FIZA-590765 format. One record per atom (N, C-alpha, C): x, y negated, z. Coordinates in steps of 0.1 Angstrom, whole numbers, plus 5000, padded with zeros to 4 digits. Each point is the difference from the previous one (the first is absolute). Example, Ala and Ser with C-alpha at 12.3 -4.5 7.8 and 13.67 -1.06 7.14 Angstrom:
REM FIZA-590765
513250575078
499149885000
500949885000
499649894993
500949895000
499249895008
REM end
This chain:
REM FIZA-590765
870225132185
500350025014
499149915008
499350055010
499049925007
500749925012
499349905004
500549925011
498949985010
500349975012
498949985011
499949855004
500349914990
499949865004
498849944992
498850005006
498849964992
500149854998
499249964989
499949854997
498849945007
500149875003
498949935005
499049984988
498749985003
499049984989
500449904990
500549885004
500449904990
501250054992
500950085006
501150054992
499550114990
499150085004
499550104990
499349934989
499249895003
499449934989
501049944990
501049945006
501049944992
500850104991
500350125006
500650104993
499250054988
498750015003
499150044989
500049904988
500049875004
500049904989
501450004993
501150025007
501350014994
500150124990
499550115005
500150124992
499249994987
498849935001
499249974989
500849914990
500849915005
500849914992
501050094992
500750095008
501050084993
499450094990
498850065003
499350084991
499649934987
499549885002
499549924988
501249934993
501049985007
501149914994
501350074997
499950134997
501350074997
500749954988
499249934991
500649944988
500549865003
499749955012
500349865003
501150015012
501249984996
501150025010
499949905012
499449884997
500049905011
499050055011
498850034996
499050045010
500450135007
500550094992
500450135006
501149985010
501049934996
501249975009
499649935013
499149904998
499549925012
499350095010
499150094994
499250095008
500950105008
500950064993
500950095006
500949945011
500449884997
500849925010
499249985013
498849964998
499149985012
499850135008
499750114993
499850135006
501350045008
501149984994
501350035006
500349925012
499949874999
500449905010
499050015012
498850044998
499050015011
499950145006
500750094993
499950145005
498650064998
499349964990
498650054998
499950154996
501250054997
500050154996
500050095013
500249945012
500450085011
498850095006
498849984995
498950085005
500150144995
500650024989
500150144994
501450044996
500949915001
501450034995
501049945010
501150085002
501049955009
501049904994
500049994987
500949914993
499349944988
500549884996
499649944988
500350094988
501250065000
500450084989
499150124998
499550065011
499150124999
498749954995
499549885004
498849954995
500149974985
501049944995
500249984986
499950124992
500850105004
500050134992
498750075000
499350015011
498850085001
498849924994
500049875003
498849924996
500049964985
501349964996
500149944986
501050074991
500750105005
501050064992
501249914997
500249905008
501249914999
501150055008
501349974995
501150025009
500349865007
500850005010
500349875007
500749914991
500950044991
500749904991
499049944990
499050094995
499049944991
499249905007
499550025012
499249905007
500949885003
501250025003
500949895003
500249914988
500150064988
500149914988
498849924998
498850065002
498849934998
499949885010
500350035012
500049905011
500949884996
501350044997
501049904996
499549914988
499450074990
499649934988
498849905004
499150055009
498949925004
500549875008
501050025008
500549895008
500749904991
500750054990
500749914991
498949924992
499050074995
499049934992
499349895008
499850025013
499449905009
500849885001
501450015000
500949895000
499949924987
499950084989
500149934987
498749944996
498950045005
498749954996
499849855000
500449935011
499949865001
500949934989
501050074995
500849944990
499550014986
498950074998
499450024987
500650124993
500750085007
500650124994
499250125004
499550084991
499150125002
500650124994
500850085007
500650124993
498950094996
500250074989
499050094994
499950135006
501150055006
500050135006
501050015012
500150115006
500850025012
501549984997
500450064989
501549994997
500449864997
499149924992
500449864997
500049925013
499150035009
499949925013
501350035008
500450125000
501250035008
501349944994
500049974987
501149944994
500249865005
499049945006
500149865006
500450015015
500350115005
500250025015
501149905005
501149994993
501149925004
499649855001
499249964989
499549865000
499149975011
499050105002
499049985011
500749995013
501150075002
500650005013
500549865003
500649934990
500549875002
498849905002
499050024992
498849915001
499450005013
499950125006
499450015014
500749935010
501349974998
500849935010
499949854999
499349954989
499949864998
498849945007
500049875002
498949925005
498949994990
498849985005
498849994990
500349894989
500649895004
500349894990
501050054990
501050085004
500950054991
499450104990
499150085006
499250104991
499249934990
499449885004
499249934990
500949944989
501349975003
500949964990
500350114990
500150125005
500250114991
498850024991
498849995005
498850014992
500049894989
500549885003
500149904989
501050044990
501150055004
501050054991
499550114991
499350095005
499450104992
499049944990
499249915004
499049944991
500849924989
501049935004
500849914991
500750094990
500450125003
500850084991
499150084991
498750015003
499150084991
499949944986
499950084990
499949954986
498749934999
500149894992
498849924998
499050084991
498749995003
498950064993
499649914988
500050054988
499749924989
498550014996
499349904998
498550014997
499950054985
498850064998
499850054986
499449884992
499550034988
499549904991
498849925006
499350075009
498849945006
500349925013
501350005003
500449935012
499950095013
499650134998
499950095011
501350075004
500150045012
501250065005
499950155000
498950054994
499850154999
500050075013
499749935011
500050065013
501450045005
501149974993
501350045004
500549935013
499349895003
500549925012
499850085012
499150115000
499750085012
500950125000
500850034990
500850125000
501349975008
500350095010
501249985008
501250014991
501049925003
501350004992
500950095007
500750094993
500950095006
501449945001
500349945011
501349945002
501050115004
501150014993
501050105003
500449995015
500150125006
500350005015
501349945003
501050014992
501349945003
499949854999
499249954992
499849854999
499249945012
499150085005
499349965012
501050005012
500850105000
501050005011
501049884999
500349964988
500949884998
499249885006
498749984996
499349895005
500050005016
499750115006
499950015014
501449975007
501150054994
501349985005
500449854999
499749934989
500349864999
499249925010
498750035002
499249925009
500650035014
500350125004
500650035013
501249925003
500949984990
501349935002
499849855001
498949954996
499849855000
499649965014
501050005009
499849965014
500049845000
499549945010
499949855001
501449944998
501150055006
501349944999
500850054988
499450084991
500750044988
500349894991
501249994995
500449894991
499650044986
499349914993
499650034986
500249874992
499950014987
500149894991
498649944998
500049875002
498749924998
499650024986
498750034997
499550034987
500149884990
500149885006
500149884991
501449944999
500649985012
501349935000
501250104999
499750135004
501150105000
500949995012
499749915009
500849995012
499850125009
501050035008
499850115009
499449955013
498850065003
499249955012
499550125008
499749985013
499350105007
498650034994
499650135000
498850044994
498849935007
500049985013
498949945007
499849854998
501049944993
499849854997
499249984987
499750114993
499249994987
498550005003
499349944991
498550015000
499650144996
498850045003
499550134996
500150034985
499649914991
500250024986
501550024996
500949925007
501450024997
500550135005
499550045011
500550135006
499650124990
498749994995
499650104991
500850014987
500349884995
500849994988
501450065002
500649975012
501350065003
499950155001
499050055007
499850145001
499850074987
499249944991
499750064987
501350004992
500849895000
501250004993
501050115004
500150025013
500850115005
499550144995
498750015001
499350134996
500350024985
499849904992
500250014985
501450044997
501049945007
501450034998
500350155003
499550045012
500350145004
499350104992
498749964996
499350104991
500650014986
500549894995
500750004987
501250095001
500849985010
501250085002
499750155001
498950035008
499650145001
499650064987
499249924992
499550054987
501250024990
501049915001
501250024991
500850125004
500150025013
500750125005
499350134995
498650005001
499350124996
500150024985
500049894993
500150014985
501450064996
501049955007
501350044997
500250155003
499450045011
500050145004
499350094990
498849954995
499350084990
500750014987
500849904997
500750004987
501450055000
500450045012
501450055002
500050144993
501250044995
500150134994
499750115011
499250094996
499750115009
501150105001
500450035013
501050105002
499550144996
500850074992
499650134995
499850105012
498950065001
499850105010
500550144996
500850065008
500650134997
499750105011
499450114996
499950115009
501350075001
500749985012
501450045001
500250154998
499050085005
500250144999
499850054985
499049944993
499950034986
501249954992
500549885004
501249954993
501250105000
500250065012
501150095002
499850124990
498850065000
499850114991
500149974985
499449884997
500049964986
501449974995
500849935009
501449974996
500850124999
499950105009
500750124999
499750084987
498749994997
499550084988
500449944987
500049864999
500149944987
501349924998
500749965011
501149914999
501450065004
500050115007
501350065004
500550094990
501350004998
500750094991
500250135007
500350104992
500350145006
501149995009
499950055012
501050005010
499949885010
499249904997
499849895009
498950035010
500049945011
498950025010
499849875007
498749985004
499649895008
500050045015
500749935008
500150035014
499549885009
499450045011
499649905010
500750055013
500949925005
500750045012
499749905011
499950065012
499749925012
501250025010
500649895004
501250005009
499949905011
500650025011
500049905011
500849884995
499549885004
500749884996
501049945010
500250085011
500949955011
499449925010
498749964999
499449915010
498950085007
499950134998
498950075006
498850024991
500149944989
498950024990
500550084988
499250024990
500450084988
499649924988
500850024989
499749944988
499950114989
499149984990
499950094989
500649944987
500650084992
500549964988
499650104989
499549944989
499750094988
501049974989
500550114994
501049994990
500050114990
500649984989
500150104990
501550054999
500150135001
501450065002
500250104989
501350004995
500550114991
500150125008
499350114997
500050125007
501350075000
500849994989
501350074999
501149935008
500149874999
501149935006
499649935014
498749985002
499649935012
500049854999
500449964988
500149854998
498649945001
500049885007
498749935001
499949914987
499150034992
499849924988
499249885001
499149995010
499249885002
499450025014
499949895008
499450005013
499349875003
498950025008
499349885004
500549965014
499649885004
500449955013
499450095011
500750005012
499450075011
498749945005
499250085006
498749955005
499650085013
499149955007
499550065013
498950104997
499550014987
498950094997
500450074987
499550134998
500350074988
499449934988
498849945002
499449934989
500849894995
500549915009
500849894996
501350044994
500650115005
501250054994
499850044985
498950074997
499750044986
499849874992
499249915005
499749884992
501349924997
500950005010
501349934997
500850074989
499950134999
500750074989
499249974987
498750005000
499349974988
500349864995
500249905009
500449874996
501450004994
500950075006
501350014995
500150064986
499250104997
500050064987
499349914990
499149925004
499349914991
500949894995
REM end
């Protein structure tokens, strides 16, 4: 869709350069996202399109959400770069979004502390038999996004009047009475403690028994076909609960007498009602 808002010569030149960046950098989410962001923010699309969305679709075959993800990822990568963290792709960059949001709120000095924490947490590179590091010192370290967020959160909470334990004496003192090395040691201790707790929680979650997943509709059919005796039936009833809502109950009933042989607890969904019965029978 065309528009009647022409660009100034310098805007046309800039648009041409940005579009070349997009064209050349479609495999590089950083450059592509930055270029699209500048085109959007400056309205460089307006000479031929009434909206940024129309420009994206017609010029590049992008939807607005696709472009938004590229722009978000590029913005996040820009925040992470001074910390020595270089996401490999758009999805990985966006996983750091929550951490980047906290980091952007910090003062430059606080951001430098996070960069030191990232460097301190990186695994040590071991030299080979010739004493060489095999070039690995230049390879970015993939710091888990959740752990970067922990670093940023701890640094943010360390306000001047925050009471902390002195790294040497253990006495409780205001944070701003410590020397810079002492402050960093306190911050790193807090980060290590919270990171360890996070890792233990994740490990416990990974090792926890997995809840059996049941397709409730298939379970009803399979149970009726293989587990019910002749004359029995599986019923799901839905009745008002007296509060203006309704509750579902799944049960197995003797067809001749109407006797309820087994029943699950009431639930607000049919699925949960069936799963309650399945747990009861188990």
